[in-house]
Every structure is written in structure tokens, then in C-alpha cells.
N, C-alpha and C positions, 0 to 999 in steps of 0.2 A: 069599801072606800076608806082611805086614810083620813084621819081627823086630827086637827091641831087646835090647841088653845095657846095663844101668845099673850102673856101678861106684860103690859107695858107698851105704850104706843109712842115711844121715842124713836130715834134714828134706827136703833137695832131692831126693835120690835116691828116697826112699820116696813122696813126694808126686807125683813125676814118674811113677813106676810105677803108682800108684793112679789118677791121672787118665788116663793113657794107656790103661789096661785098661778103665776105665769108658767112655771115649770110643770105643775100638776093641776090643771084646771078642774079635775074631778074631785080634788081634795076639799074637805070641809075645814075652813080656816076661820077661827073666831079671834078677834083682836079686842083685848079688854084694857081699858084705862079708866082712871077715876073721873075724868071730865070729857066733854066733847073735845075733839082734836082742834088744835094741839093743846096739851095740858100746860097751863100758864106757869106752873112751878117746875116744869121739867127742864133739864139742861138743854134739850134740843129746841126749846121755845126761845129762839134767839134771832137776832137780826141777820147775822151772817157768821160764817166760819171760814177759816183758811183751809184750802185744799192743797196739800203739798206732798212732796216725796222727800223733803229735806230732813232726813233722820240719820242719826249716827248708827242706829241698828239697821242692818241691811234687810232684815225681815220686814220692818215697817216701811222702809224705803221701797221695797218691791210692792207691798200692798198700796202704798201711796201712788206709785206709777200706774197701777191697775185702776185705782179709783179715779185718777185724773183722766185716763182714757175714756172712762164711762161718762164723766161730767162733760167732757169735750165733744163726744161723738154720739151719745145716746140722744135721739130726738126729743125724748121726754125730759131728761135731766139738764140738757145743755141750755135750756131757756133760763135757768136760774144761776148759771155760772158766768163769772166775769174773769177773763184772763189778765189779772192785774200784775202778776209776778210777785215774788217774795224777796225782800231784802233781809238777810240774816246778819246780825252784828254780834261779834264776840270780842273778848279782850285778848290781848296778845299772848297770854299764857295758855289759852284754850286750844285744844286740837279739834274742836267741833267741826269747823269748816273743812278742815283736811279730811275728817272722817266722812262728812257728807259728800265731798267731791270724790273720794275714793269709792264710795258705794255707787254713786251715779255713773262713774266711769266703768265699774264692774258690770253694771246693768245697761251699759251703752246709752246713757241718757244725760250726758254731760254737756251736750252741744249748746244748750241755751243758758249756760251759766257764765258769769263774769265776776272776777275778783278785783276789788280796788281798795284804796287806802282812805283813811279819814280825810286826808287833804283833798281828795277828789270828790267828796260827797257833795260839795257845793255846786259842782258842775253837772250833777246828775239830777234827774227827776224834777226838772224845772226849778231847781234850787230850793225846793220845799224843806229839805232836811239840812240846809246850810248851818243852822244853829243847833243841830243835834249834839248832845253832850257826848263827846268822844275823847279818848286819849290818843296820843300819836301812834301807839303801837297796836291799837284796836284793828280788827279785821272785818271786812265787809264782803258778803257774797250775795250777788243778785241772780236769781233763777227765774227766767221769764216763763218757764213752763207752769209755774204755780198760779193759783188764782183764789177767788173767794166765791162762796155759794150763799145765796140768800136762804138762810136756814129755815125760818118759819114758813116762808112761802113754799119752798120745796117740800117740806114735811107735810104741810096741809094738802098740797096737790097730790102727793103720793098716797095719803090716806084716801082722798077721793078716788084715785085710780084703783086702790085696793077694793073699795066698795063697788066700783064699776066692774071689777073682775069677779065679784061674788063673795068677797070677804065680809063677814058679819062683824060690825063694830058695836061693842057694848060699852056704854059709858057708866061704869060703876066702880066703886072702890073694892078691891079684894082684901078681905080681912085675914084669911089664912089659906093654906094649902091643905088638902085632905090627903094625908100620907098613910099608907097601909103597907107594912112590911118593907119599909124604906123605899116605897114606890109612890110617886105622886099620882093620885087617881083623879083628882078634881080640884077645883078652886071654889072657895066659899066667899061670896060677896057680902058686903055689909048690909045690903038690902034683904038678905035672907036667901037669895037665889044661889043655886049651886050649878056649876058648869063643868061638864066632863068631856074628855077626849082621850084618844089613844096616846096622844103625844102632848105634853104640856111643856111649853118653853117659857122660861123666865127671862124677860128683857127689862128687868126692874132696876138696873143700875145701882145707884147708891142706896136704894131701899131694900136691896136683896137680903142683907144680914138681918134686919128686923123682921122681914116677912118670914124667913125660915125659922128664926127664933120664936116668933109668935105661933108658928105652925107645929113645931116639934121641939119644945123647950127642953125636954129630958133626953133627947137623942143627940149626944155630943158629937157623934160621928157625922151628923148632917150639917153641923153649924159651919158658917163661913170662916170664922176664925180670922187669921191674918191674911187670908187669900184676897179679900176685898176690903179696901179702906175707903170710906166715903170722905172725899175732900171737896171743898168749895173754893172758888176764887171770887174776888169782888170785881164786878163789871160796872162801867159807867157809860153814859151816852151824852153827847153834846148835840144840840140842835143847831145846825149851821145856817147862816144866812146864804143867799144866793152866791155872793162873791166867794165866800169860804168854800162852798160846795164845789164851785167851778175850779178853784185852785187845787183842792185835794182829790178831785174825781179821778185824775189820771196818774196817781202815784201808786207805788206797790204797797202790799201789806208789809209790815215790818215785824220781825221777831228779834227783839233786843235782848242779848244774853251777856251784857257787860256786867261784871261784878259790881254790886252795890246799886245797880239800876234794875229794879224789879217792876215789871209791869208790861201791859200790852195795850195797844189801842187798836180799835177796829171800827170800820164804818158800819153804820146800820142802815148798831146793834144796841147766941148765948153759948159760946164754945167752951167746953170743959177744959181742953188743953190749949185753947187759943191758937195763935198763929204758930205754925211749925216751919222749920227749916228757913229762917229768915235770911240766911246767907246765899240761898240759891238765886243766881241771876236769871231773870226771865222777863220778857215783855213783848207785846205785839201790837200792831196797828194795821188797820185795813182802810182802803178808800171808802168814802161814804156811800151809803145806800139810802134812798129816800130822804136825803138831807140829814141823816143821823151818823155821827162819828162815834164809834164805840171804843172804849178803852178797857183793858184788863190788867189788874195787878195780879201777877202769878204767885204771890205769896199765898200758900195754901192754908186753909182753915179746916180743922177737924172737929166735928161735934160728937164727942164721946159720952155715952150715957150708960147707966146701969140698966140692964134688962132683968127685972126682978124674977120673972118666971124661970129663966134659964140660969140666972146667977152669973152672967157674964157681962163684960163691958163690950159694947158694940158701937161702931161709928154709924151714924145715920144722918139723913138730910135734916136741915133746919125745918121746923114745923111752923115757924112764924112767917105767915104769908107776906108781912110787911117787908121781910128781908129776902124771901125767895122769889118774889115777883118784882117787876119793875116798879119802883116807888120813889118818893122824894128823897134826896140825899140826906135830909135831916133824920130819916129813919134808919140810917146806917151809922155804925159807931164812928166817932170822930177820927180815930187812928186810921181806919180804912179809907176815909175820905182824904186824909192827908197823903196817904200812900198813892192814891190815884192822881192827886194833884202833882205829885212828884213824877209820876209816869208821864204825864203830859209834858212837863218841863224837860224831862230827859230826852224825849223823842222829838219834840218840835222846837225846843228852846224856850227860855223864860218869857221873852217878849211875846212870842206867838201864843204861848200858853195863857197869857193874861186875857186873850180874846176868845179862849175856848172854855166856857163856863159849863160845868156839869149840870145837867137838868134832870137826870134820872139815874138810879142805881139799882143793883140787885146782887145777891149772892147766888152763884151758879155752880 
């Protein structure tokens, strides 16, 4: 009988366990994460995520289309999916929209798209984005095929489904991998227990570099190096009143890529080098879920630290729970709070932003 240990019960780990067990019911599958599911400091512990195929890389576009079909048609997953559509906004100098449309046309999936100008935005989507900050030459693409998924609810349900299929879930922190002759044989937990399997899969995301460095500090060939960089973005959520929720419920997600406007908004939902790539234009917003409107500032933050045992600098997640879990805005650096305030103004307009007060934030 084949045996598997999957370290990390985020989106990748849980979906791997789910599909492994469905495809091979006789397999022994153990899913390990540091807390009961879902882990509150994991990136997948979120209100919602945009599900899209709007990528300039056709590889991701193809994967996105496959993913959308699953969310829309699978009886299990479609209960967490909302077909809101996606509005992508770029500046006039960008070729992003043209690349997206080219990919969708190549993959015969362009029929649900519409391109329009900034002057037309006030006539679309019930006028919600009338005061969006736009320049005359900016471009807008609406793709009705996209949507949002309720992330935390879907993840928790999938974990329960895994357990129902016979997956063993172990809530314990993994301290290191047991590596012999460059082969991972087992995982060592902080509580002293050791777990072995014929196949060990790491779905540890941003924590991968540190876990491997802790496990084999003197084996340079095993280190992650530049292959994985752990980056975070700052998220915020606004609790909407009933009228606000009704107004924003039927609008699309927004991916704002206009130069100088960095951020994202979506419904709900001590850096060494500090903020990186401040010139990258990016921002998103999604319609509300459970009365929560989530915003994201896509200026990335990298936490780089010296790993003493291996002598290398690695990027790793923040360990401060006050920042990596949903918390009061006062626990987040002022500069990041100001960036998120700008995100709200850029997407909804200054007047509307005055009525959207951030109630909780996190680094994700």
C-alpha cells in the first residue's frame, strides 16, 4: 500500500490529500499542520480569493480555465463559488489586457469578455465605480467568467472531506525533516513524535526555506536558495452596514493595475529589506462576503533573516502573530495602513472611501 505524508494543510496540501485519496482510496495519507484546520496564520486562511484565467502567461491562463471549470461544475466546490466576474484595469502604456485577450482567444475562451473606456465606467456595474481614479487613456477589461471563492469555508470543508475519505489529520508543528543520503525519510514534530511514509510532500509555502535549512543546514545542494522567495502583502477588511453590503454585493472583483495605484480590495476577507518593488502597479477588490469587504495592497514585503546554522540569508514568514493573523489596524505599521487607505480611494473614490473604515488587518 502506498503511503504519503503531506506537510502543510493550506490550499496545496489539502487539495493534494483530497485528490490523492479520491484517486487511490487504499493509499495511506497523513496531513500535518501546526494547528487544527484551518491554520490562522496561513495564507489560505482568508475570507475569499479571486478565481480567474486572466493572466498574461498562457500557462497560467490554461490552468485558470481548468480551475474555473472545477469551481463551477464540481458539486462539492461550486457551493463556495460566486460568479462575480473580474474587472481588470491597466494604464494606456500597458499591453496586459491585449495579452490576456490573446491568450483567451487562443484557448477559445474570449466570449464572455468586454473592453471599455474610463468614460464608460460610470454606466457599468450600477455606477459603483463612477469615481474610480482613472486617466483618459486607461484600459478596462471585464471578464464575466471569473468569480470569487470563499477561501476559509472551502478549505475547512475540504479538510473535513479529506478526513471523511480516510485521511489522517495531525495537528502538530514539524521541527525538521529526517534526511538520509539526500532522501527525506520522515518528519520530526516538535512534540517528539516522528512520522514516516514512502512519499513525503512539502506543501509548506513560505516556510519551506527555513524548514529545509533547519533540517539540512550543511547540505548546500538541498537549500531553496533563490527558487522560493517568501513575500507578504497587507490585507484589510471593512465591516459593511446593510446598505453598503447591498450596494457592493453585485459588483465584480477588480484588479487595478494602473501605475502608481497599488492595492487590492476584496470582499470577505519587522522586515529586513522592507517594501520591495514600490513601482509595481497592482490592486484588487471583490464583492462582499458575510458583510466584509477585503482590500489588498499588492506592494510586497520580504522578511529576510540570517539562518545561523546554514550561514545563509533566507526569506521566511513573519513570526509575529499580531501581524500574520487578523488584528487591529493599530498593530500594523502606519505606512501600510496609509497605503491601504489609498487603495480604497483609488478604487471607489475619495468620498466613498470616507465611509469605508478599516476594522481589521493582517500581513498575508
